[in-house]
PDB file of N, H, CA, C and O in Angstrom:
ATOM      1  N   MET A   1     216.780-118.032 -89.411  1.00  0.00           N
ATOM      2  CA  MET A   1     215.806-117.037 -89.081  1.00  0.00           C
ATOM      3  C   MET A   1     216.521-115.847 -88.355  1.00  0.00           C
ATOM      4  O   MET A   1     217.287-115.970 -87.399  1.00  0.00           O
ATOM      5  N   THR A   2     216.170-114.743 -88.924  1.00  0.00           N
ATOM      6  H   THR A   2     215.548-114.643 -89.700  1.00  0.00           H
ATOM      7  CA  THR A   2     216.763-113.494 -88.318  1.00  0.00           C
ATOM      8  C   THR A   2     215.839-113.077 -87.133  1.00  0.00           C
ATOM      9  O   THR A   2     214.772-113.643 -86.893  1.00  0.00           O
ATOM     10  N   ASN A   3     216.325-112.075 -86.443  1.00  0.00           N
ATOM     11  H   ASN A   3     217.191-111.615 -86.638  1.00  0.00           H
ATOM     12  CA  ASN A   3     215.542-111.619 -85.298  1.00  0.00           C
ATOM     13  C   ASN A   3     214.386-110.689 -85.795  1.00  0.00           C
ATOM     14  O   ASN A   3     213.516-110.320 -85.006  1.00  0.00           O
ATOM     15  N   LYS A   4     214.384-110.333 -87.035  1.00  0.00           N
ATOM     16  H   LYS A   4     215.091-110.633 -87.676  1.00  0.00           H
ATOM     17  CA  LYS A   4     213.319-109.478 -87.561  1.00  0.00           C
ATOM     18  C   LYS A   4     212.663-110.251 -88.704  1.00  0.00           C
ATOM     19  O   LYS A   4     213.199-110.407 -89.801  1.00  0.00           O
ATOM     20  N   PRO A   5     211.442-110.730 -88.355  1.00  0.00           N
ATOM     21  CA  PRO A   5     210.683-111.469 -89.423  1.00  0.00           C
ATOM     22  C   PRO A   5     210.308-110.529 -90.559  1.00  0.00           C
ATOM     23  O   PRO A   5     210.216-109.313 -90.394  1.00  0.00           O
ATOM     24  N   ASN A   6     210.091-111.159 -91.748  1.00  0.00           N
ATOM     25  H   ASN A   6     210.166-112.147 -91.882  1.00  0.00           H
ATOM     26  CA  ASN A   6     209.741-110.250 -92.807  1.00  0.00           C
ATOM     27  C   ASN A   6     208.243-110.101 -92.847  1.00  0.00           C
ATOM     28  O   ASN A   6     207.556-110.848 -92.151  1.00  0.00           O
ATOM     29  N   SER A   7     207.697-109.194 -93.609  1.00  0.00           N
ATOM     30  H   SER A   7     208.255-108.587 -94.175  1.00  0.00           H
ATOM     31  CA  SER A   7     206.316-108.755 -93.657  1.00  0.00           C
ATOM     32  C   SER A   7     205.367-110.007 -94.052  1.00  0.00           C
ATOM     33  O   SER A   7     204.222-110.129 -93.618  1.00  0.00           O
ATOM     34  N   ILE A   8     205.928-110.827 -94.841  1.00  0.00           N
ATOM     35  H   ILE A   8     206.858-110.728 -95.194  1.00  0.00           H
ATOM     36  CA  ILE A   8     205.044-112.006 -95.271  1.00  0.00           C
ATOM     37  C   ILE A   8     204.806-112.951 -94.131  1.00  0.00           C
ATOM     38  O   ILE A   8     203.681-113.420 -93.961  1.00  0.00           O
ATOM     39  N   GLU A   9     205.842-113.266 -93.315  1.00  0.00           N
ATOM     40  H   GLU A   9     206.757-112.886 -93.453  1.00  0.00           H
ATOM     41  CA  GLU A   9     205.684-114.067 -92.205  1.00  0.00           C
ATOM     42  C   GLU A   9     204.716-113.550 -91.248  1.00  0.00           C
ATOM     43  O   GLU A   9     203.876-114.277 -90.717  1.00  0.00           O
ATOM     44  N   THR A  10     204.836-112.167 -90.999  1.00  0.00           N
ATOM     45  H   THR A  10     205.518-111.577 -91.431  1.00  0.00           H
ATOM     46  CA  THR A  10     203.966-111.535 -89.988  1.00  0.00           C
ATOM     47  C   THR A  10     202.572-111.529 -90.494  1.00  0.00           C
ATOM     48  O   THR A  10     201.667-111.842 -89.721  1.00  0.00           O
ATOM     49  N   GLN A  11     202.307-111.187 -91.773  1.00  0.00           N
ATOM     50  H   GLN A  11     203.042-110.932 -92.401  1.00  0.00           H
ATOM     51  CA  GLN A  11     200.900-111.153 -92.255  1.00  0.00           C
ATOM     52  C   GLN A  11     200.293-112.506 -92.409  1.00  0.00           C
ATOM     53  O   GLN A  11     199.069-112.605 -92.322  1.00  0.00           O
ATOM     54  N   ASN A  12     201.043-113.580 -92.634  1.00  0.00           N
ATOM     55  H   ASN A  12     202.038-113.500 -92.704  1.00  0.00           H
ATOM     56  CA  ASN A  12     200.590-114.978 -92.684  1.00  0.00           C
ATOM     57  C   ASN A  12     200.092-115.279 -91.297  1.00  0.00           C
ATOM     58  O   ASN A  12     198.987-115.804 -91.163  1.00  0.00           O
ATOM     59  N   LEU A  13     200.861-114.972 -90.224  1.00  0.00           N
ATOM     60  H   LEU A  13     201.759-114.545 -90.333  1.00  0.00           H
ATOM     61  CA  LEU A  13     200.425-115.214 -88.810  1.00  0.00           C
ATOM     62  C   LEU A  13     199.141-114.451 -88.573  1.00  0.00           C
ATOM     63  O   LEU A  13     198.189-115.016 -88.035  1.00  0.00           O
ATOM     64  N   ILE A  14     199.087-113.297 -88.921  1.00  0.00           N
ATOM     65  H   ILE A  14     199.860-112.838 -89.358  1.00  0.00           H
ATOM     66  CA  ILE A  14     197.760-112.542 -88.640  1.00  0.00           C
ATOM     67  C   ILE A  14     196.632-113.182 -89.386  1.00  0.00           C
ATOM     68  O   ILE A  14     195.569-113.386 -88.801  1.00  0.00           O
ATOM     69  N   ASP A  15     196.790-113.501 -90.597  1.00  0.00           N
ATOM     70  H   ASP A  15     197.654-113.335 -91.073  1.00  0.00           H
ATOM     71  CA  ASP A  15     195.703-114.143 -91.362  1.00  0.00           C
ATOM     72  C   ASP A  15     195.292-115.511 -90.729  1.00  0.00           C
ATOM     73  O   ASP A  15     194.105-115.814 -90.608  1.00  0.00           O
ATOM     74  N   ARG A  16     196.336-116.349 -90.317  1.00  0.00           N
ATOM     75  H   ARG A  16     197.300-116.103 -90.415  1.00  0.00           H
ATOM     76  CA  ARG A  16     196.027-117.545 -89.732  1.00  0.00           C
ATOM     77  C   ARG A  16     195.319-117.341 -88.360  1.00  0.00           C
ATOM     78  O   ARG A  16     194.471-118.147 -87.979  1.00  0.00           O
ATOM     79  N   ALA A  17     195.653-116.326 -87.668  1.00  0.00           N
ATOM     80  H   ALA A  17     196.343-115.670 -87.977  1.00  0.00           H
ATOM     81  CA  ALA A  17     194.970-116.049 -86.349  1.00  0.00           C
ATOM     82  C   ALA A  17     193.560-115.620 -86.565  1.00  0.00           C
ATOM     83  O   ALA A  17     192.690-116.019 -85.791  1.00  0.00           O
ATOM     84  N   ILE A  18     193.277-114.844 -87.549  1.00  0.00           N
ATOM     85  H   ILE A  18     193.984-114.519 -88.177  1.00  0.00           H
ATOM     86  CA  ILE A  18     191.884-114.463 -87.865  1.00  0.00           C
ATOM     87  C   ILE A  18     191.042-115.624 -88.161  1.00  0.00           C
ATOM     88  O   ILE A  18     189.888-115.651 -87.736  1.00  0.00           O
ATOM     89  N   ALA A  19     191.521-116.578 -88.851  1.00  0.00           N
ATOM     90  H   ALA A  19     192.459-116.556 -89.197  1.00  0.00           H
ATOM     91  CA  ALA A  19     190.762-117.805 -89.269  1.00  0.00           C
ATOM     92  C   ALA A  19     190.724-118.881 -88.209  1.00  0.00           C
ATOM     93  O   ALA A  19     189.885-119.780 -88.272  1.00  0.00           O
ATOM     94  N   HIS A  20     191.641-118.808 -87.206  1.00  0.00           N
ATOM     95  H   HIS A  20     192.323-118.078 -87.154  1.00  0.00           H
ATOM     96  CA  HIS A  20     191.713-119.773 -86.176  1.00  0.00           C
ATOM     97  C   HIS A  20     190.501-119.618 -85.159  1.00  0.00           C
ATOM     98  O   HIS A  20     189.985-118.522 -84.937  1.00  0.00           O
ATOM     99  N   GLU A  21     190.122-120.704 -84.607  1.00  0.00           N
ATOM    100  H   GLU A  21     190.541-121.594 -84.788  1.00  0.00           H
ATOM    101  CA  GLU A  21     189.050-120.732 -83.622  1.00  0.00           C
ATOM    102  C   GLU A  21     189.256-119.762 -82.393  1.00  0.00           C
ATOM    103  O   GLU A  21     188.301-119.213 -81.843  1.00  0.00           O
ATOM    104  N   LEU A  22     190.546-119.590 -82.008  1.00  0.00           N
ATOM    105  H   LEU A  22     191.321-120.036 -82.454  1.00  0.00           H
ATOM    106  CA  LEU A  22     190.885-118.784 -80.840  1.00  0.00           C
ATOM    107  C   LEU A  22     190.856-117.356 -81.211  1.00  0.00           C
ATOM    108  O   LEU A  22     190.718-116.476 -80.361  1.00  0.00           O
ATOM    109  N   GLY A  23     190.987-117.113 -82.489  1.00  0.00           N
ATOM    110  H   GLY A  23     191.099-117.827 -83.179  1.00  0.00           H
ATOM    111  CA  GLY A  23     190.834-115.724 -83.077  1.00  0.00           C
ATOM    112  C   GLY A  23     191.999-114.804 -82.873  1.00  0.00           C
ATOM    113  O   GLY A  23     193.029-115.199 -82.326  1.00  0.00           O
ATOM    114  N   ILE A  24     191.845-113.605 -83.302  1.00  0.00           N
ATOM    115  H   ILE A  24     191.009-113.284 -83.746  1.00  0.00           H
ATOM    116  CA  ILE A  24     192.945-112.598 -83.285  1.00  0.00           C
ATOM    117  C   ILE A  24     193.157-112.129 -81.880  1.00  0.00           C
ATOM    118  O   ILE A  24     194.218-111.597 -81.551  1.00  0.00           O
ATOM    119  N   GLU A  25     192.194-112.310 -81.069  1.00  0.00           N
ATOM    120  H   GLU A  25     191.333-112.742 -81.336  1.00  0.00           H
ATOM    121  CA  GLU A  25     192.272-111.867 -79.622  1.00  0.00           C
ATOM    122  C   GLU A  25     193.360-112.800 -78.906  1.00  0.00           C
ATOM    123  O   GLU A  25     193.996-112.358 -77.949  1.00  0.00           O
ATOM    124  N   PHE A  26     193.545-113.993 -79.349  1.00  0.00           N
ATOM    125  H   PHE A  26     193.028-114.352 -80.126  1.00  0.00           H
ATOM    126  CA  PHE A  26     194.552-114.916 -78.746  1.00  0.00           C
ATOM    127  C   PHE A  26     195.977-114.475 -79.211  1.00  0.00           C
ATOM    128  O   PHE A  26     196.943-114.508 -78.449  1.00  0.00           O
ATOM    129  N   LEU A  27     196.047-114.066 -80.493  1.00  0.00           N
ATOM    130  H   LEU A  27     195.263-114.039 -81.112  1.00  0.00           H
ATOM    131  CA  LEU A  27     197.318-113.534 -81.001  1.00  0.00           C
ATOM    132  C   LEU A  27     197.778-112.269 -80.231  1.00  0.00           C
ATOM    133  O   LEU A  27     198.954-112.094 -79.912  1.00  0.00           O
ATOM    134  N   ILE A  28     196.846-111.456 -79.972  1.00  0.00           N
ATOM    135  H   ILE A  28     195.891-111.597 -80.231  1.00  0.00           H
ATOM    136  CA  ILE A  28     197.164-110.257 -79.320  1.00  0.00           C
ATOM    137  C   ILE A  28     197.484-110.333 -77.825  1.00  0.00           C
ATOM    138  O   ILE A  28     198.417-109.703 -77.327  1.00  0.00           O
ATOM    139  N   ASN A  29     196.636-111.162 -77.107  1.00  0.00           N
ATOM    140  H   ASN A  29     195.878-111.674 -77.512  1.00  0.00           H
ATOM    141  CA  ASN A  29     196.719-111.246 -75.632  1.00  0.00           C
ATOM    142  C   ASN A  29     197.218-112.560 -75.065  1.00  0.00           C
ATOM    143  O   ASN A  29     197.500-112.633 -73.869  1.00  0.00           O
ATOM    144  N   GLY A  30     197.344-113.647 -75.913  1.00  0.00           N
ATOM    145  H   GLY A  30     197.115-113.587 -76.884  1.00  0.00           H
ATOM    146  CA  GLY A  30     197.765-114.883 -75.399  1.00  0.00           C
ATOM    147  C   GLY A  30     199.199-114.881 -74.974  1.00  0.00           C
ATOM    148  O   GLY A  30     199.946-114.040 -75.475  1.00  0.00           O
ATOM    149  N   SER A  31     199.644-115.713 -74.126  1.00  0.00           N
ATOM    150  H   SER A  31     199.038-116.396 -73.719  1.00  0.00           H
ATOM    151  CA  SER A  31     201.042-115.775 -73.708  1.00  0.00           C
ATOM    152  C   SER A  31     202.023-115.987 -75.005  1.00  0.00           C
ATOM    153  O   SER A  31     201.720-116.752 -75.921  1.00  0.00           O
ATOM    154  N   LEU A  32     203.105-115.300 -74.980  1.00  0.00           N
ATOM    155  H   LEU A  32     203.351-114.679 -74.236  1.00  0.00           H
ATOM    156  CA  LEU A  32     203.959-115.357 -76.151  1.00  0.00           C
ATOM    157  C   LEU A  32     204.284-116.790 -76.592  1.00  0.00           C
ATOM    158  O   LEU A  32     204.186-117.134 -77.770  1.00  0.00           O
ATOM    159  N   ASP A  33     204.668-117.602 -75.621  1.00  0.00           N
ATOM    160  H   ASP A  33     204.747-117.323 -74.665  1.00  0.00           H
ATOM    161  CA  ASP A  33     205.098-118.936 -75.946  1.00  0.00           C
ATOM    162  C   ASP A  33     203.886-119.845 -76.430  1.00  0.00           C
ATOM    163  O   ASP A  33     204.039-120.707 -77.295  1.00  0.00           O
ATOM    164  N   ALA A  34     202.715-119.598 -75.830  1.00  0.00           N
ATOM    165  H   ALA A  34     202.591-118.898 -75.128  1.00  0.00           H
ATOM    166  CA  ALA A  34     201.536-120.374 -76.273  1.00  0.00           C
ATOM    167  C   ALA A  34     201.081-119.997 -77.673  1.00  0.00           C
ATOM    168  O   ALA A  34     200.643-120.843 -78.451  1.00  0.00           O
ATOM    169  N   VAL A  35     201.188-118.773 -77.961  1.00  0.00           N
ATOM    170  H   VAL A  35     201.544-118.086 -77.328  1.00  0.00           H
ATOM    171  CA  VAL A  35     200.784-118.309 -79.354  1.00  0.00           C
ATOM    172  C   VAL A  35     201.767-118.857 -80.322  1.00  0.00           C
ATOM    173  O   VAL A  35     201.348-119.429 -81.328  1.00  0.00           O
ATOM    174  N   ALA A  36     203.072-118.727 -80.097  1.00  0.00           N
ATOM    175  H   ALA A  36     203.412-118.262 -79.280  1.00  0.00           H
ATOM    176  CA  ALA A  36     204.152-119.222 -80.953  1.00  0.00           C
ATOM    177  C   ALA A  36     204.026-120.700 -81.096  1.00  0.00           C
ATOM    178  O   ALA A  36     204.205-121.149 -82.228  1.00  0.00           O
ATOM    179  N   MET A  37     203.747-121.525 -80.133  1.00  0.00           N
ATOM    180  H   MET A  37     203.601-121.160 -79.214  1.00  0.00           H
ATOM    181  CA  MET A  37     203.549-122.890 -80.195  1.00  0.00           C
ATOM    182  C   MET A  37     202.239-123.243 -80.980  1.00  0.00           C
ATOM    183  O   MET A  37     202.253-124.142 -81.820  1.00  0.00           O
ATOM    184  N   THR A  38     201.188-122.576 -80.715  1.00  0.00           N
ATOM    185  H   THR A  38     201.177-121.846 -80.032  1.00  0.00           H
ATOM    186  CA  THR A  38     199.920-122.948 -81.462  1.00  0.00           C
ATOM    187  C   THR A  38     200.024-122.643 -82.870  1.00  0.00           C
ATOM    188  O   THR A  38     199.416-123.376 -83.651  1.00  0.00           O
ATOM    189  N   PHE A  39     200.733-121.631 -83.335  1.00  0.00           N
ATOM    190  H   PHE A  39     201.226-121.036 -82.701  1.00  0.00           H
ATOM    191  CA  PHE A  39     200.848-121.349 -84.791  1.00  0.00           C
ATOM    192  C   PHE A  39     202.092-121.866 -85.417  1.00  0.00           C
ATOM    193  O   PHE A  39     202.295-121.715 -86.622  1.00  0.00           O
ATOM    194  N   GLY A  40     202.987-122.510 -84.580  1.00  0.00           N
ATOM    195  H   GLY A  40     202.822-122.632 -83.601  1.00  0.00           H
ATOM    196  CA  GLY A  40     204.250-123.028 -85.145  1.00  0.00           C
ATOM    197  C   GLY A  40     205.244-122.025 -85.697  1.00  0.00           C
ATOM    198  O   GLY A  40     205.977-122.276 -86.654  1.00  0.00           O
ATOM    199  N   VAL A  41     205.226-120.846 -85.026  1.00  0.00           N
ATOM    200  H   VAL A  41     204.630-120.642 -84.250  1.00  0.00           H
ATOM    201  CA  VAL A  41     206.211-119.781 -85.477  1.00  0.00           C
ATOM    202  C   VAL A  41     207.057-119.392 -84.290  1.00  0.00           C
ATOM    203  O   VAL A  41     206.764-119.748 -83.148  1.00  0.00           O
ATOM    204  N   HIS A  42     208.141-118.635 -84.587  1.00  0.00           N
ATOM    205  H   HIS A  42     208.379-118.347 -85.515  1.00  0.00           H
ATOM    206  CA  HIS A  42     209.025-118.159 -83.611  1.00  0.00           C
ATOM    207  C   HIS A  42     208.401-117.062 -82.879  1.00  0.00           C
ATOM    208  O   HIS A  42     207.505-116.416 -83.422  1.00  0.00           O
ATOM    209  N   ALA A  43     208.824-116.771 -81.603  1.00  0.00           N
ATOM    210  H   ALA A  43     209.552-117.295 -81.161  1.00  0.00           H
ATOM    211  CA  ALA A  43     208.317-115.704 -80.820  1.00  0.00           C
ATOM    212  C   ALA A  43     208.540-114.439 -81.436  1.00  0.00           C
ATOM    213  O   ALA A  43     207.722-113.546 -81.214  1.00  0.00           O
ATOM    214  N   PHE A  44     209.602-114.203 -82.240  1.00  0.00           N
ATOM    215  H   PHE A  44     210.266-114.929 -82.420  1.00  0.00           H
ATOM    216  CA  PHE A  44     209.905-113.042 -82.994  1.00  0.00           C
ATOM    217  C   PHE A  44     208.772-112.652 -83.998  1.00  0.00           C
ATOM    218  O   PHE A  44     208.484-111.470 -84.183  1.00  0.00           O
ATOM    219  N   VAL A  45     208.174-113.615 -84.603  1.00  0.00           N
ATOM    220  H   VAL A  45     208.408-114.576 -84.453  1.00  0.00           H
ATOM    221  CA  VAL A  45     207.079-113.338 -85.527  1.00  0.00           C
ATOM    222  C   VAL A  45     205.863-112.957 -84.670  1.00  0.00           C
ATOM    223  O   VAL A  45     205.164-112.026 -85.068  1.00  0.00           O
ATOM    224  N   VAL A  46     205.558-113.567 -83.573  1.00  0.00           N
ATOM    225  H   VAL A  46     206.127-114.323 -83.249  1.00  0.00           H
ATOM    226  CA  VAL A  46     204.466-113.183 -82.762  1.00  0.00           C
ATOM    227  C   VAL A  46     204.581-111.704 -82.350  1.00  0.00           C
ATOM    228  O   VAL A  46     203.621-110.940 -82.445  1.00  0.00           O
ATOM    229  N   ASP A  47     205.819-111.316 -81.878  1.00  0.00           N
ATOM    230  H   ASP A  47     206.599-111.937 -81.801  1.00  0.00           H
ATOM    231  CA  ASP A  47     206.007-109.932 -81.486  1.00  0.00           C
ATOM    232  C   ASP A  47     205.864-108.979 -82.690  1.00  0.00           C
ATOM    233  O   ASP A  47     205.255-107.914 -82.583  1.00  0.00           O
ATOM    234  N   ALA A  48     206.437-109.387 -83.835  1.00  0.00           N
ATOM    235  H   ALA A  48     206.932-110.252 -83.922  1.00  0.00           H
ATOM    236  CA  ALA A  48     206.248-108.482 -85.038  1.00  0.00           C
ATOM    237  C   ALA A  48     204.766-108.341 -85.372  1.00  0.00           C
ATOM    238  O   ALA A  48     204.329-107.223 -85.642  1.00  0.00           O
ATOM    239  N   ALA A  49     203.957-109.422 -85.371  1.00  0.00           N
ATOM    240  H   ALA A  49     204.312-110.331 -85.152  1.00  0.00           H
ATOM    241  CA  ALA A  49     202.585-109.308 -85.609  1.00  0.00           C
ATOM    242  C   ALA A  49     201.853-108.481 -84.679  1.00  0.00           C
ATOM    243  O   ALA A  49     200.981-107.705 -85.073  1.00  0.00           O
ATOM    244  N   ARG A  50     202.205-108.627 -83.314  1.00  0.00           N
ATOM    245  H   ARG A  50     202.913-109.258 -82.995  1.00  0.00           H
ATOM    246  CA  ARG A  50     201.567-107.767 -82.369  1.00  0.00           C
ATOM    247  C   ARG A  50     201.871-106.290 -82.623  1.00  0.00           C
ATOM    248  O   ARG A  50     201.020-105.412 -82.484  1.00  0.00           O
ATOM    249  N   ASP A  51     203.204-106.054 -83.024  1.00  0.00           N
ATOM    250  H   ASP A  51     203.896-106.767 -83.136  1.00  0.00           H
ATOM    251  CA  ASP A  51     203.570-104.652 -83.246  1.00  0.00           C
ATOM    252  C   ASP A  51     202.822-104.048 -84.416  1.00  0.00           C
ATOM    253  O   ASP A  51     202.410-102.889 -84.359  1.00  0.00           O
ATOM    254  N   GLN A  52     202.632-104.856 -85.528  1.00  0.00           N
ATOM    255  H   GLN A  52     202.966-105.798 -85.574  1.00  0.00           H
ATOM    256  CA  GLN A  52     201.938-104.492 -86.650  1.00  0.00           C
ATOM    257  C   GLN A  52     200.491-104.179 -86.320  1.00  0.00           C
ATOM    258  O   GLN A  52     199.964-103.159 -86.764  1.00  0.00           O
ATOM    259  N   LEU A  53     199.843-105.035 -85.553  1.00  0.00           N
ATOM    260  H   LEU A  53     200.272-105.864 -85.192  1.00  0.00           H
ATOM    261  CA  LEU A  53     198.452-104.780 -85.173  1.00  0.00           C
ATOM    262  C   LEU A  53     198.290-103.578 -84.254  1.00  0.00           C
ATOM    263  O   LEU A  53     197.229-102.954 -84.256  1.00  0.00           O
ATOM    264  N   ASN A  54     199.289-103.239 -83.481  1.00  0.00           N
ATOM    265  H   ASN A  54     200.151-103.747 -83.479  1.00  0.00           H
ATOM    266  CA  ASN A  54     199.179-102.080 -82.628  1.00  0.00           C
ATOM    267  C   ASN A  54     199.376-100.856 -83.398  1.00  0.00           C
ATOM    268  O   ASN A  54     198.930 -99.814 -82.919  1.00  0.00           O
ATOM    269  N   THR A  55     199.984-100.828 -84.530  1.00  0.00           N
ATOM    270  H   THR A  55     200.346-101.675 -84.919  1.00  0.00           H
ATOM    271  CA  THR A  55     200.221 -99.674 -85.278  1.00  0.00           C
ATOM    272  C   THR A  55     199.236 -99.376 -86.380  1.00  0.00           C
ATOM    273  O   THR A  55     199.357 -98.376 -87.087  1.00  0.00           O
ATOM    274  N   LEU A  56     198.223-100.285 -86.527  1.00  0.00           N
ATOM    275  H   LEU A  56     198.124-101.097 -85.953  1.00  0.00           H
ATOM    276  CA  LEU A  56     197.187-100.109 -87.563  1.00  0.00           C
ATOM    277  C   LEU A  56     196.438 -98.829 -87.242  1.00  0.00           C
ATOM    278  O   LEU A  56     196.162 -98.514 -86.085  1.00  0.00           O
ATOM    279  N   GLU A  57     196.139 -98.150 -88.233  1.00  0.00           N
ATOM    280  H   GLU A  57     196.364 -98.406 -89.173  1.00  0.00           H
ATOM    281  CA  GLU A  57     195.391 -96.898 -88.099  1.00  0.00           C
ATOM    282  C   GLU A  57     193.923 -97.056 -88.246  1.00  0.00           C
ATOM    283  O   GLU A  57     193.483 -97.645 -89.234  1.00  0.00           O
ATOM    284  N   VAL A  58     193.185 -96.607 -87.398  1.00  0.00           N
ATOM    285  H   VAL A  58     193.542 -96.129 -86.595  1.00  0.00           H
ATOM    286  CA  VAL A  58     191.670 -96.735 -87.559  1.00  0.00           C
ATOM    287  C   VAL A  58     191.208 -95.418 -88.174  1.00  0.00           C
ATOM    288  O   VAL A  58     191.438 -94.319 -87.670  1.00  0.00           O
ATOM    289  N   VAL A  59     190.526 -95.625 -89.326  1.00  0.00           N
ATOM    290  H   VAL A  59     190.338 -96.517 -89.736  1.00  0.00           H
ATOM    291  CA  VAL A  59     190.063 -94.443 -89.993  1.00  0.00           C
ATOM    292  C   VAL A  59     188.556 -94.272 -89.727  1.00  0.00           C
ATOM    293  O   VAL A  59     187.759 -95.188 -89.931  1.00  0.00           O
ATOM    294  N   THR A  60     188.222 -93.141 -89.293  1.00  0.00           N
ATOM    295  H   THR A  60     188.869 -92.397 -89.127  1.00  0.00           H
ATOM    296  CA  THR A  60     186.778 -92.914 -89.010  1.00  0.00           C
ATOM    297  C   THR A  60     186.300 -91.805 -89.914  1.00  0.00           C
ATOM    298  O   THR A  60     187.083 -90.941 -90.308  1.00  0.00           O
ATOM    299  N   LYS A  61     185.070 -91.818 -90.234  1.00  0.00           N
ATOM    300  H   LYS A  61     184.434 -92.520 -89.913  1.00  0.00           H
ATOM    301  CA  LYS A  61     184.454 -90.818 -91.099  1.00  0.00           C
ATOM    302  C   LYS A  61     183.327 -90.106 -90.296  1.00  0.00           C
ATOM    303  O   LYS A  61     182.405 -90.743 -89.787  1.00  0.00           O
ATOM    304  N   LYS A  62     183.435 -88.877 -90.217  1.00  0.00           N
ATOM    305  H   LYS A  62     184.184 -88.360 -90.631  1.00  0.00           H
ATOM    306  CA  LYS A  62     182.454 -88.048 -89.492  1.00  0.00           C
ATOM    307  C   LYS A  62     181.180 -87.953 -90.370  1.00  0.00           C
ATOM    308  O   LYS A  62     181.251 -87.619 -91.553  1.00  0.00           O
ATOM    309  N   ARG A  63     180.027 -88.255 -89.762  1.00  0.00           N
ATOM    310  H   ARG A  63     179.969 -88.527 -88.802  1.00  0.00           H
ATOM    311  CA  ARG A  63     178.839 -88.154 -90.417  1.00  0.00           C
ATOM    312  C   ARG A  63     177.848 -87.084 -89.886  1.00  0.00           C
ATOM    313  O   ARG A  63     177.921 -86.678 -88.726  1.00  0.00           O
ATOM    314  N   GLU A  64     177.005 -86.682 -90.686  1.00  0.00           N
ATOM    315  H   GLU A  64     176.946 -87.012 -91.628  1.00  0.00           H
ATOM    316  CA  GLU A  64     175.968 -85.751 -90.178  1.00  0.00           C
ATOM    317  C   GLU A  64     174.980 -86.478 -89.375  1.00  0.00           C
ATOM    318  O   GLU A  64     174.603 -87.596 -89.725  1.00  0.00           O
ATOM    319  N   ALA A  65     174.516 -85.870 -88.258  1.00  0.00           N
ATOM    320  H   ALA A  65     174.822 -84.961 -87.974  1.00  0.00           H
ATOM    321  CA  ALA A  65     173.432 -86.502 -87.565  1.00  0.00           C
ATOM    322  C   ALA A  65     172.064 -86.211 -88.217  1.00  0.00           C
ATOM    323  O   ALA A  65     171.827 -85.164 -88.819  1.00  0.00           O
ATOM    324  N   VAL A  66     171.249 -87.142 -88.063  1.00  0.00           N
ATOM    325  H   VAL A  66     171.442 -87.993 -87.574  1.00  0.00           H
ATOM    326  CA  VAL A  66     169.903 -86.980 -88.608  1.00  0.00           C
ATOM    327  C   VAL A  66     169.051 -86.245 -87.567  1.00  0.00           C
ATOM    328  O   VAL A  66     168.950 -86.662 -86.413  1.00  0.00           O
ATOM    329  N   THR A  67     168.469 -85.185 -87.993  1.00  0.00           N
ATOM    330  H   THR A  67     168.552 -84.847 -88.931  1.00  0.00           H
ATOM    331  CA  THR A  67     167.585 -84.470 -87.099  1.00  0.00           C
ATOM    332  C   THR A  67     166.203 -84.357 -87.692  1.00  0.00           C
ATOM    333  O   THR A  67     166.066 -84.313 -88.915  1.00  0.00           O
ATOM    334  N   SER A  68     165.201 -84.311 -86.892  1.00  0.00           N
ATOM    335  H   SER A  68     165.312 -84.347 -85.899  1.00  0.00           H
ATOM    336  CA  SER A  68     163.873 -84.238 -87.349  1.00  0.00           C
ATOM    337  C   SER A  68     163.094 -83.037 -86.757  1.00  0.00           C
ATOM    338  O   SER A  68     161.918 -82.849 -87.070  1.00  0.00           O
TER     339      SER A  68
END
């Protein structure tokens, strides 16, 4: 294992967290060692997944307001 997990490992962890009963919130805010142990991954993978989730871009679309 290198210090930098590949994108497949990172995305697999994110997908597993979404499907897990504790949810993505646990992946983002749970203690590093607890998250790593729960999902059976190295702490480097947890860090990489958190970094990826923090860099996601939220796209919003401006809409016209309905007036009467």
